[in-house]
MISE-496904 format. One record per atom (N, C-alpha, C): x, y, z. Coordinates in steps of 0.02 Angstrom, whole numbers, padded with zeros to 5 digits, always signed. Layout:
<drenmars>
XYZ
...
</drenmars>
This chain:
<drenmars>
-01335-05652-07640
-01288-05595-07662
-01353-05537-07698
-01391-05571-07735
-01447-05531-07766
-01476-05500-07712
-01500-05523-07659
-01531-05478-07598
-01485-05431-07577
-01422-05437-07571
-01374-05388-07549
-01374-05333-07594
-01371-05340-07660
-01375-05290-07710
-01431-05253-07704
-01492-05283-07696
-01558-05244-07688
-01549-05196-07628
-01524-05229-07576
-01516-05193-07504
-01473-05130-07517
-01421-05136-07559
-01358-05088-07569
-01404-05033-07607
-01446-05040-07659
-01481-04991-07695
-01533-04955-07653
-01558-05002-07610
-01614-04953-07570
-01574-04912-07522
-01522-04937-07484
-01477-04894-07447
-01461-04826-07482
-01427-04843-07539
-01396-04789-07576
-01447-04740-07597
-01510-04755-07621
-01563-04721-07635
-01585-04676-07575
-01594-04704-07525
-01613-04667-07463
-01568-04611-07444
-01500-04631-07446
-01447-04576-07432
-01442-04523-07483
-01443-04544-07549
-01438-04495-07592
-01505-04439-07603
-01559-04464-07592
-01620-04438-07595
-01620-04387-07536
-01606-04411-07480
-01598-04368-07416
-01550-04300-07426
-01490-04314-07449
-01442-04258-07449
-01442-04220-07519
-01472-04256-07568
-01449-04215-07639
-01518-04222-07674
-01550-04285-07677
-01610-04296-07728
-01666-04250-07700
-01683-04240-07640
-01733-04208-07617
-01730-04131-07647
-01671-04107-07644
-01652-04034-07669
-01658-04028-07735
-01641-04080-07767
-01645-04080-07852
-01717-04091-07870
-01757-04127-07836
-01826-04138-07845
-01872-04081-07836
-01840-04050-07776
-01884-03983-07755
-01861-03932-07810
-01803-03923-07829
-01791-03870-07881
-01821-03882-07944
-01830-03949-07961
-01871-03958-08029
-01941-03940-08019
-01969-03956-07961
-02043-03938-07959
-02055-03869-07958
-02015-03825-07914
-02014-03763-07923
-02008-03728-07991
-01956-03755-08026
-01949-03734-08101
-02017-03737-08142
-02043-03792-08135
-02102-03815-08179
-02167-03770-08150
-02168-03756-08085
-02218-03711-08069
-02214-03643-08081
-02154-03615-08084
-02131-03555-08114
-02158-03550-08190
-02144-03598-08228
-02153-03602-08300
-02235-03596-08311
-02272-03636-08268
-02339-03628-08284
-02374-03583-08235
-02330-03533-08202
-02359-03490-08155
-02408-03511-08101
-02395-03569-08074
-02436-03605-08027
-02406-03576-07943
-02462-03556-07916
-02450-03526-07845
-02412-03461-07846
-02400-03427-07897
-02376-03357-07908
-02422-03308-07875
-02420-03296-07810
-02457-03238-07784
-02414-03192-07743
-02451-03130-07727
-02411-03077-07698
-02387-03112-07632
-02322-03104-07617
-02281-03123-07558
-02274-03078-07502
-02248-03019-07528
-02233-02962-07477
-02284-02912-07482
-02294-02891-07415
-02356-02831-07405
-02316-02771-07376
-02272-02729-07407
-02224-02677-07374
-02267-02633-07337
-02324-02624-07346
-02364-02568-07295
-02393-02597-07234
-02387-02664-07230
-02405-02704-07171
-02358-02686-07115
-02380-02651-07059
-02327-02620-07013
-02363-02624-06948
-02373-02686-06921
-02411-02685-06849
-02355-02689-06801
-02378-02665-06736
-02335-02671-06677
-02305-02742-06671
-02240-02746-06660
-02211-02809-06639
-02172-02810-06577
-02155-02871-06559
-02117-02881-06496
-02051-02919-06514
-01988-02894-06490
-01927-02931-06501
-01915-02966-06449
-01915-03034-06445
-01914-03069-06383
-01851-03112-06372
-01813-03094-06323
-01744-03123-06312
-01743-03160-06247
-01735-03231-06253
-01728-03260-06193
-01654-03280-06174
-01625-03258-06130
-01550-03250-06106
-01538-03287-06051
-01476-03316-06044
-01440-03337-05990
-01372-03323-05987
-01359-03275-05938
-01286-03259-05932
-01250-03229-05999
-01276-03175-06016
-01265-03151-06092
-01236-03081-06079
-01200-03062-06029
-01169-02988-06007
-01131-02974-06068
-01091-03015-06090
-01037-03002-06147
-01077-02979-06211
-01140-02992-06222
-01169-02967-06285
-01226-02929-06283
-01247-02904-06206
-01297-02854-06196
-01281-02804-06243
-01234-02768-06229
-01236-02693-06262
-01231-02704-06343
-01191-02754-06369
-01189-02756-06436
-01262-02771-06468
-01299-02824-06430
-01363-02838-06449
-01410-02782-06455
-01410-02741-06401
-01458-02681-06381
-01434-02641-06434
-01373-02611-06460
-01355-02569-06516
-01383-02595-06568
-01369-02662-06588
-01400-02684-06656
-01473-02682-06664
-01506-02693-06609
-01583-02695-06602
-01604-02620-06612
-01571-02577-06591
-01590-02497-06586
-01580-02467-06653
-01537-02503-06695
-01530-02479-06758
-01572-02512-06818
-01613-02562-06801
-01653-02600-06838
-01699-02544-06883
-01715-02556-06942
-01758-02516-06982
-01829-02530-06972
-01867-02510-06920
-01934-02523-06898
-01953-02467-06854
-02013-02438-06868
-02035-02378-06822
-02023-02397-06744
-01993-02354-06708
-01970-02367-06634
-02037-02374-06597
-02078-02343-06612
-02140-02338-06566
-02187-02402-06587
-02164-02438-06628
-02189-02508-06645
-02155-02569-06625
-02095-02557-06608
-02048-02609-06585
-02036-02620-06505
-02065-02661-06487
-02065-02675-06410
-02002-02727-06400
-01971-02719-06343
-01909-02765-06336
-01920-02797-06267
-01919-02865-06268
-01923-02900-06201
-01874-02944-06192
-01840-02941-06135
-01782-02989-06114
-01815-03033-06065
-01800-03101-06057
-01818-03140-06006
-01751-03174-05988
-01730-03164-05924
-01663-03188-05904
-01664-03228-05841
-01699-03280-05846
-01713-03321-05787
-01640-03366-05765
-01618-03355-05710
-01564-03395-05680
-01500-03353-05693
-01505-03301-05739
-01438-03254-05747
-01410-03229-05691
-01345-03241-05676
-01309-03217-05611
-01248-03182-05624
-01237-03166-05691
-01179-03133-05701
-01191-03055-05713
-01247-03036-05695
-01258-02966-05701
-01294-02940-05764
-01320-02986-05806
-01360-02970-05863
-01421-02931-05855
-01461-02952-05807
-01526-02912-05795
-01506-02832-05774
-01457-02833-05729
-01436-02756-05712
-01415-02721-05766
-01372-02753-05815
-01346-02712-05873
-01399-02694-05915
-01453-02718-05915
-01513-02711-05961
-01548-02653-05931
-01550-02635-05867
-01586-02584-05832
-01570-02516-05867
-01518-02516-05887
-01499-02443-05920
-01536-02429-05977
-01562-02480-06008
-01603-02454-06074
-01676-02457-06051
-01700-02392-06055
-01763-02372-06033
-01815-02399-06076
-01805-02418-06140
-01861-02441-06180
-01863-02516-06184
-01841-02543-06142
-01830-02618-06136
-01870-02649-06073
-01912-02700-06080
-01941-02737-06024
-01891-02793-06017
-01880-02797-05950
-01843-02856-05925
-01873-02886-05872
-01885-02954-05882
-01917-03007-05832
-01870-03060-05811
-01852-03045-05748
-01801-03086-05718
-01823-03134-05656
-01806-03194-05653
-01813-03232-05601
-01742-03265-05580
-01735-03269-05515
-01661-03300-05494
-01654-03375-05514
-01719-03408-05519
-01715-03480-05529
-01712-03493-05601
-01664-03542-05614
-01658-03562-05688
-01696-03620-05702
-01746-03599-05749
-01788-03652-05762
-01785-03674-05836
-01731-03655-05878
-01713-03670-05937
-01750-03627-05984
-01728-03626-06053
-01758-03582-06100
-01831-03592-06102
-01853-03650-06105
-01931-03663-06112
-01970-03633-06067
-01950-03639-05993
-01977-03606-05939
-01986-03524-05954
-01915-03503-05976
-01917-03434-05987
-01970-03411-06046
-01968-03450-06096
-02014-03427-06151
-02086-03435-06129
-02099-03491-06099
-02173-03489-06085
-02198-03442-06033
-02156-03420-05988
-02165-03369-05937
-02170-03299-05967
-02114-03290-06015
-02111-03226-06051
-02166-03203-06096
-02191-03263-06130
-02247-03247-06180
-02305-03219-06147
-02313-03217-06081
-02364-03186-06051
-02369-03111-06049
-02303-03081-06066
-02298-03011-06065
-02303-02986-06134
-02303-03021-06178
-02304-03005-06258
-02381-02982-06274
-02396-02927-06287
-02462-02899-06309
-02464-02882-06377
-02410-02885-06422
-02418-02867-06486
-02447-02925-06531
-02479-02914-06585
-02499-02971-06633
-02438-03023-06664
-02386-02991-06666
-02322-03031-06693
-02271-03025-06643
-02242-03082-06621
-02180-03091-06586
-02119-03120-06631
-02065-03087-06614
-02002-03106-06655
-01957-03133-06603
-01933-03193-06611
-01884-03221-06566
-01817-03221-06590
-01766-03193-06553
-01692-03195-06569
-01651-03214-06515
-01588-03229-06528
-01542-03251-06477
-01499-03183-06457
-01474-03193-06401
-01440-03136-06370
-01369-03121-06415
-01341-03173-06432
-01266-03180-06460
-01269-03175-06538
-01329-03164-06565
-01334-03153-06639
-01350-03081-06665
-01332-03052-06710
-01341-02979-06733
-01385-02988-06801
-01432-02943-06804
-01486-02949-06855
-01467-02907-06907
-01482-02919-06973
-01474-02873-07031
-01533-02811-07014
-01501-02759-07042
-01550-02690-07026
-01611-02701-07046
-01632-02728-07095
-01690-02729-07121
-01730-02794-07105
-01710-02836-07063
-01739-02897-07044
-01801-02903-07015
-01821-02859-06973
-01889-02855-06944
-01938-02831-06993
-01918-02785-07035
-01971-02760-07086
-01986-02819-07135
-01929-02849-07157
-01934-02913-07202
-01978-02960-07179
-01975-02979-07117
-02014-03033-07087
-02083-03012-07084
-02099-02946-07052
-02162-02927-07044
-02199-02920-07106
-02174-02903-07160
-02204-02894-07226
-02227-02955-07249
-02206-03016-07227
-02239-03079-07245
-02303-03103-07212
-02306-03074-07155
-02372-03080-07116
-02433-03043-07143
-02423-03002-07193
-02481-02970-07228
-02519-03029-07265
-02505-03085-07271
-02530-03133-07297
-02567-03173-07237
-02633-03184-07228
-02660-03208-07172
-02648-03286-07160
-02627-03316-07217
-02613-03385-07210
-02539-03406-07183
-02502-03351-07182
-02435-03355-07147
-02443-03354-07069
-02420-03400-07039
-02416-03405-06963
-02354-03395-06933
-02302-03406-06965
-02235-03408-06947
-02180-03384-07003
-02134-03348-06991
-02080-03326-07036
-02013-03340-07008
-01981-03374-07046
-01902-03389-07024
-01855-03348-07061
-01807-03319-07014
-01758-03283-07053
-01699-03334-07065
-01649-03305-07097
-01589-03346-07116
-01538-03348-07063
-01506-03400-07037
-01445-03406-07006
-01384-03398-07046
-01346-03350-07038
-01279-03341-07067
-01222-03351-07025
-01169-03386-07050
-01106-03391-07011
-01057-03356-07036
-01028-03314-06989
-00974-03263-06999
-00921-03308-07025
-00897-03302-07084
-00836-03340-07112
-00778-03300-07127
-00718-03329-07123
-00661-03297-07139
-00627-03333-07196
-00582-03304-07237
-00557-03329-07298
-00517-03395-07272
-00495-03404-07209
-00465-03462-07191
-00497-03484-07132
-00529-03540-07130
-00575-03561-07077
-00547-03634-07051
-00566-03641-06991
-00553-03709-06966
-00604-03756-06984
-00606-03821-06969
-00660-03865-06993
-00729-03845-06975
-00741-03828-06906
-00817-03802-06880
-00843-03750-06924
-00798-03693-06940
-00827-03638-06979
-00833-03654-07046
-00789-03694-07080
-00798-03710-07156
-00853-03752-07163
-00861-03808-07133
-00915-03851-07132
-00990-03821-07116
-00986-03785-07060
-01051-03757-07036
-01072-03708-07093
-01033-03664-07114
-01046-03611-07167
-01075-03643-07225
-01041-03692-07254
-01060-03720-07313
-01133-03755-07303
-01137-03793-07241
-01207-03825-07230
-01264-03769-07233
-01249-03714-07197
-01306-03669-07195
-01319-03635-07255
-01277-03631-07299
-01282-03613-07374
-01331-03654-07413
-01320-03721-07403
-01367-03768-07436
-01434-03762-07407
-01432-03766-07340
-01498-03766-07300
-01543-03707-07323
-01509-03638-07338
-01544-03581-07358
-01577-03592-07424
-01541-03625-07468
-01569-03638-07539
-01634-03684-07525
-01624-03738-07486
-01681-03779-07479
-01736-03744-07451
-01729-03701-07401
-01791-03667-07368
-01819-03620-07422
-01781-03595-07454
-01815-03551-07515
-01857-03588-07557
-01834-03643-07570
-01878-03694-07616
-01939-03714-07582
-01921-03737-07515
-01981-03761-07475
-02035-03712-07470
-02009-03651-07455
-02067-03594-07448
-02096-03577-07508
-02070-03585-07568
-02104-03566-07635
-02147-03628-07649
-02127-03696-07626
-02183-03749-07639
-02241-03739-07596
-02230-03732-07530
-02289-03730-07484
-02266-03703-07427
-02218-03740-07386
-02198-03712-07321
-02136-03737-07303
-02090-03686-07264
-02032-03717-07230
-02044-03766-07169
-02008-03813-07170
-02014-03864-07112
-01963-03856-07052
-01986-03797-07015
-01952-03786-06956
-01910-03719-06960
-01916-03680-06908
-01873-03609-06912
-01812-03613-06876
-01772-03572-06886
-01699-03560-06864
-01714-03521-06795
-01693-03539-06735
-01699-03516-06675
-01670-03442-06665
-01624-03427-06711
-01577-03366-06699
-01622-03307-06724
-01679-03322-06772
-01721-03268-06801
-01786-03302-06826
-01835-03301-06793
-01901-03319-06821
-01959-03288-06788
-02020-03282-06814
-02075-03246-06791
-02140-03289-06792
-02189-03278-06756
-02255-03306-06754
-02296-03255-06737
-02364-03277-06757
-02424-03233-06738
-02435-03254-06660
-02437-03208-06620
-02425-03219-06543
-02485-03261-06521
-02551-03248-06551
-02602-03292-06536
-02589-03376-06549
-02540-03397-06590
-02534-03458-06609
-02481-03491-06566
-02453-03461-06517
-02403-03486-06471
-02442-03531-06421
-02408-03594-06419
-02442-03641-06378
-02391-03655-06322
-02411-03661-06257
-02368-03674-06200
-02326-03741-06217
-02265-03739-06211
-02228-03792-06227
-02212-03838-06164
-02204-03905-06177
-02185-03953-06126
-02112-03934-06098
-02105-03928-06033
-02045-03906-05995
-01984-03940-06019
-01993-04001-06049
-01929-04041-06068
-01908-04036-06142
-01948-03994-06173
-01939-03977-06252
-01864-03958-06264
-01832-03990-06315
-01761-03973-06328
-01755-03919-06392
-01805-03936-06433
-01797-03887-06498
-01860-03852-06495
-01847-03795-06460
-01909-03750-06451
-01924-03719-06519
-01877-03690-06563
-01894-03658-06619
-01930-03716-06666
-01895-03766-06674
-01933-03819-06718
-02008-03839-06700
-02018-03858-06632
-02086-03866-06614
-02128-03809-06619
-02114-03759-06593
-02152-03695-06604
-02179-03683-06671
-02135-03681-06724
-02150-03667-06792
-02194-03723-06822
-02174-03790-06809
-02210-03841-06841
-02282-03850-06821
-02292-03830-06741
-02360-03825-06716
-02399-03783-06752
-02372-03718-06771
-02409-03673-06811
-02426-03703-06876
-02378-03736-06916
-02398-03771-06978
-02450-03825-06969
-02448-03859-06911
-02500-03910-06902
-02574-03867-06893
-02576-03811-06875
-02646-03783-06871
-02666-03749-06936
-02628-03760-06993
-02648-03748-07057
-02617-03683-07090
-02573-03662-07050
-02540-03590-07069
-02470-03619-07113
-02439-03574-07149
-02382-03590-07174
-02325-03553-07142
-02265-03582-07146
-02205-03562-07122
-02169-03529-07183
-02156-03463-07183
-02120-03442-07238
-02045-03413-07222
-02013-03394-07280
-01936-03384-07266
-01909-03326-07305
-01873-03288-07282
-01836-03235-07315
-01769-03223-07293
-01725-03244-07342
-01652-03255-07338
-01620-03172-07324
-01655-03122-07341
-01632-03060-07330
-01652-03039-07252
-01684-03080-07222
-01693-03064-07141
-01642-03111-07114
-01595-03088-07079
-01543-03137-07058
-01514-03119-06993
-01501-03172-06960
-01456-03169-06893
-01392-03196-06913
-01338-03152-06886
-01266-03181-06902
-01229-03199-06845
-01191-03248-06840
-01152-03261-06781
-01091-03300-06805
-01043-03312-06762
-00979-03341-06781
-00993-03422-06771
-00947-03459-06806
-00954-03530-06811
-00936-03549-06738
-00949-03618-06722
-00929-03649-06659
-00845-03644-06661
-00824-03646-06601
-00753-03633-06588
-00711-03694-06616
-00739-03747-06617
-00699-03808-06643
-00752-03851-06656
-00734-03920-06693
-00778-03974-06699
-00810-04000-06637
-00774-04006-06581
-00796-04032-06524
-00854-03994-06499
-00850-03924-06505
-00908-03888-06482
-00975-03892-06537
-00956-03899-06595
-01007-03906-06649
-01037-03976-06634
-01007-04024-06621
-01026-04087-06600
-01075-04089-06545
-01056-04051-06497
-01100-04051-06438
-01163-04018-06455
-01163-03960-06499
-01224-03925-06515
-01263-03970-06557
-01240-04009-06606
-01276-04050-06650
-01300-04113-06609
-01269-04132-06564
-01301-04192-06530
-01366-04179-06491
-01367-04106-06464
-01422-04085-06429
-01475-04072-06481
-01469-04053-06538
-01514-04032-06597
-01542-04105-06621
-01491-04150-06618
-01517-04220-06644
-01568-04254-06591
-01552-04246-06529
-01594-04279-06476
-01662-04236-06476
-01654-04174-06485
-01721-04132-06498
-01756-04151-06560
-01724-04167-06610
-01760-04182-06670
-01802-04252-06657
-01764-04300-06629
-01799-04362-06623
-01855-04353-06572
-01850-04315-06523
-01910-04299-06480
-01960-04264-06524
-01942-04220-06561
-02000-04179-06591
-02035-04220-06642
-02000-04270-06676
-02030-04323-06724
-02081-04356-06679
-02068-04376-06618
-02111-04418-06588
-02168-04379-06560
-02158-04310-06543
-02213-04275-06528
-02249-04245-06585
-02220-04234-06639
-02269-04210-06696
-02280-04269-06750
-02292-04326-06719
-02293-04382-06759
-02363-04382-06802
-02406-04346-06787
-02462-04341-06831
-02447-04299-06895
-02390-04273-06905
-02363-04234-06963
-02337-04284-07017
-02334-04346-06984
-02310-04399-07034
-02369-04437-07088
-02432-04402-07069
-02488-04430-07100
-02500-04387-07161
-02469-04412-07218
-02472-04378-07278
-02533-04366-07303
-02588-04408-07291
-02656-04408-07311
-02687-04344-07279
-02669-04327-07216
-02696-04271-07183
-02661-04206-07202
-02590-04212-07204
-02553-04140-07216
-02526-04134-07283
-02531-04190-07326
-02514-04179-07392
-02440-04153-07412
-02430-04095-07442
-02371-04062-07454
-02326-04057-07397
-02356-04037-07342
-02312-04016-07285
-02283-04085-07257
-02325-04138-07266
-02287-04211-07235
-02233-04224-07285
-02246-04223-07352
-02197-04233-07398
-02133-04192-07386
-02141-04128-07371
-02082-04087-07357
-02052-04108-07289
-02083-04113-07242
-02066-04135-07172
-02020-04201-07172
-02054-04254-07199
-02018-04315-07205
-01940-04314-07241
-01947-04276-07305
-01902-04278-07351
-01843-04233-07320
-01852-04176-07289
-01812-04126-07269
-01781-04139-07197
-01822-04170-07152
-01811-04174-07087
-01811-04247-07058
-01862-04270-07067
-01872-04347-07031
-01815-04391-07051
-01806-04397-07117
-01752-04449-07140
-01678-04428-07117
-01670-04367-07108
-01605-04341-07083
-01586-04364-07009
-01647-04371-06970
-01636-04386-06899
-01660-04451-06886
-01677-04489-06929
-01696-04562-06910
-01665-04612-06961
-01684-04623-07020
-01662-04682-07058
-01609-04667-07091
-01585-04604-07111
-01525-04602-07165
-01463-04616-07124
-01445-04593-07068
-01387-04614-07024
-01375-04695-07020
-01435-04723-07008
-01435-04791-07000
-01410-04826-07067
-01435-04799-07125
-01418-04826-07191
-01347-04821-07205
-01318-04760-07183
-01248-04747-07199
-01201-04800-07156
-01221-04823-07096
-01187-04866-07055
-01197-04927-07087
-01254-04962-07118
-01259-05017-07141
-01233-05024-07211
-01221-04974-07248
-01200-04964-07318
-01126-04990-07309
-01086-04975-07266
-01014-04991-07258
-01004-05068-07273
-01034-05118-07228
-01019-05182-07241
-01054-05211-07297
-01115-05177-07326
-01141-05206-07379
-01110-05183-07441
-01085-05133-07448
-01032-05115-07503
-00978-05151-07513
-00950-05165-07452
-00890-05214-07455
-00904-05286-07477
-00956-05313-07454
-00983-05380-07473
-00995-05385-07551
-01038-05337-07578
-01047-05342-07651
-00984-05328-07684
-00941-05287-07662
-00883-05271-07703
-00834-05332-07700
-00828-05368-07638
-00796-05424-07634
-00820-05478-07680
-00890-05485-07683
-00909-05536-07718
-00893-05519-07799
-00889-05461-07818
-00875-05445-07891
-00804-05450-07903
-00763-05443-07859
-00697-05444-07863
-00672-05367-07836
-00641-05366-07784
-00635-05300-07757
-00579-05256-07784
-00535-05288-07829
-00486-05250-07866
-00505-05252-07935
-00567-05278-07960
-00581-05274-08030
-00602-05201-08050
-00624-05167-08006
-00640-05098-08023
-00699-05089-08071
-00746-05142-08064
-00804-05136-08093
-00854-05088-08054
-00919-05086-08060
-00958-05034-08029
-00946-05039-07954
-00966-05109-07918
-00977-05106-07847
-00909-05105-07823
-00850-05124-07852
-00783-05117-07823
-00768-05046-07825
-00776-05017-07875
-00760-04933-07877
-00799-04894-07827
-00861-04913-07830
-00904-04881-07768
-00873-04894-07705
-00855-04957-07693
-00825-04968-07619
-00761-04926-07610
-00713-04919-07662
-00657-04879-07652
-00671-04803-07643
-00711-04783-07678
-00739-04714-07675
-00761-04691-07603
-00806-04745-07590
-00833-04740-07515
-00779-04739-07472
-00724-04780-07472
-00671-04783-07428
-00636-04722-07428
-00624-04689-07488
-00589-04627-07489
-00630-04570-07460
-00687-04572-07462
-00731-04522-07429
-00713-04520-07354
-00711-04576-07328
-00697-04587-07256
-00636-04567-07232
-00587-04581-07289
-00514-04566-07270
-00510-04488-07273
-00548-04451-07322
-00556-04378-07325
-00581-04348-07261
-00629-04387-07222
-00666-04369-07171
-00606-04366-07107
-00570-04417-07101
-00516-04432-07064
-00460-04380-07069
-00447-04359-07131
-00407-04298-07150
-00429-04236-07118
-00502-04237-07127
-00531-04170-07098
-00519-04164-07024
-00521-04222-06991
-00516-04226-06909
-00451-04201-06902
-00395-04232-06936
-00330-04212-06928
-00312-04138-06935
-00352-04104-06977
-00339-04027-06996
-00390-03993-06959
-00428-04018-06914
-00486-03974-06893
-00472-03918-06852
-00411-03911-06815
-00398-03851-06788
-00351-03807-06817
-00341-03823-06882
-00286-03785-06923
-00326-03749-06973
-00307-03685-06979
-00332-03644-07035
-00316-03662-07093
-00358-03666-07147
-00339-03683-07213
-00392-03654-07268
-00365-03631-07327
-00405-03611-07370
-00441-03663-07412
-00420-03725-07405
-00446-03787-07444
-00513-03806-07406
-00565-03775-07412
-00618-03787-07363
-00660-03850-07388
-00641-03878-07456
-00683-03938-07469
-00652-03990-07434
-00597-03991-07399
-00572-04041-07366
-00619-04061-07302
-00651-04010-07282
-00692-04021-07213
-00768-04036-07229
-00786-04044-07294
-00855-04065-07316
-00867-04143-07289
-00816-04184-07302
-00835-04257-07280
-00829-04260-07203
-00793-04219-07169
-00781-04229-07097
-00847-04197-07065
-00863-04138-07095
-00926-04116-07062
-00991-04153-07070
-00994-04187-07132
-01046-04234-07156
-01041-04297-07104
-00986-04315-07085
-00975-04371-07042
-01001-04355-06979
-00980-04293-06944
-01002-04270-06880
-01070-04255-06876
-01109-04234-06932
-01172-04228-06931
-01211-04286-06918
-01189-04338-06954
-01229-04404-06943
-01203-04445-06882
-01141-04429-06863
-01124-04463-06787
-01169-04427-06733
-01184-04353-06741
-01218-04333-06692
-01291-04354-06687
-01321-04380-06743
-01384-04412-06740
-01384-04472-06701
-01332-04520-06712
-01328-04577-06674
-01326-04569-06597
-01273-04519-06585
-01268-04510-06516
-01325-04468-06481
-01350-04429-06525
-01423-04394-06496
-01478-04448-06488
-01473-04493-06528
-01528-04551-06519
-01519-04580-06452
-01464-04605-06430
-01448-04629-06379
-01461-04581-06307
-01439-04522-06319
-01452-04475-06267
-01526-04463-06256
-01563-04456-06313
-01640-04463-06307
-01667-04516-06275
-01641-04573-06287
-01676-04632-06256
-01663-04645-06187
-01598-04612-06163
-01579-04613-06092
-01609-04551-06055
-01634-04510-06092
-01669-04457-06069
-01616-04408-06024
-01558-04403-06056
-01499-04368-06011
-01490-04307-06039
-01524-04281-06094
-01511-04214-06115
-01546-04158-06077
-01508-04116-06053
-01536-04059-06005
-01571-04006-06050
-01626-03972-06024
-01666-03925-06054
-01629-03854-06046
-01588-03852-05998
-01553-03791-05982
-01508-03770-06036
-01491-03704-06043
-01447-03680-06088
-01376-03717-06097
-01366-03737-06151
-01301-03775-06156
-01264-03747-06218
-01249-03683-06226
-01226-03650-06281
-01154-03673-06302
-01143-03691-06361
-01084-03708-06386
-01034-03643-06383
-00972-03652-06370
-00923-03593-06376
-00919-03587-06442
-00916-03517-06461
-00908-03490-06527
-00839-03465-06536
-00816-03462-06617
-00750-03437-06623
-00752-03360-06625
-00695-03336-06626
-00685-03268-06626
-00704-03231-06696
</drenmars>
């Protein structure tokens, strides 16, 4: 039983550290650095204004073309310095034809569908500016997003800048919207602290930028292009910075089924990326970057979901040994653990019902997040995840 208790505490520590502890530790480190003014250097260079390219890889996005172009043309950046490139490989819904009416836009189309990676690798050959900014067709950018992102590149050590992904929320949301929105708010805080400590560990594909010269041709079967592109920049010794005022906004997934589909793909891609970027696990070589990478990303996609599964029988056994109705520490933990999963079940029951009690969806969304990692792992092992666009349906 002593061994089981040791295992219980190891499992609990890994879980708490992954989802809460790292954030607390990161915040504490940042506060100490601020007090002693460690690493406080000029971050923004507002007069840095090079020519840039807004790069949009799209597949059958005719419903978003006009809104995206209207949004793009309203961005606060010198029009003569903003190049717009669309790559629409495989689109057969009229997207390329619809784009032709915009004279200030380059459209590169092939009838063959080679997936987003194929489109990006091909399209980057047409980018001639020192900075390229990637964005999705169905996301709208904040008016000052380009300027905010570009100003960070005034620091020559910055190789990549990530914007913030925002979920358009309503006062009354279904489970997918409530859970996804809360998750991204927490992620935004972690990214701000990561950037202040050293570097963000991965960019959001909805809006991120790199120095064009740092782009590396990606393997055709890459699932998480944004993550791999940005971390390869970090591998080369540059930092990934973050500005929450540079944002891309979109609606939440239409329902939890659609959100699960999206997260399974992300999880499969995360595991693939960990394998391909395994050198980043070498903390002796990459130091702080490795610490951030392992704490913020690797544990979530590997060890922690397994710990959550194992903790269920382990917590029951130690509680049973203590007296399951004694309500001492282990017994109390077991019942609270059980209540958490009952809350997740309640979230499942309410998933397609609008409610203002959003806290009910936190356990459910947490459960879905970790279930997606398990399913994503098996999908990765079976090599059954397609690289072609598989966008989740979004809510209205």
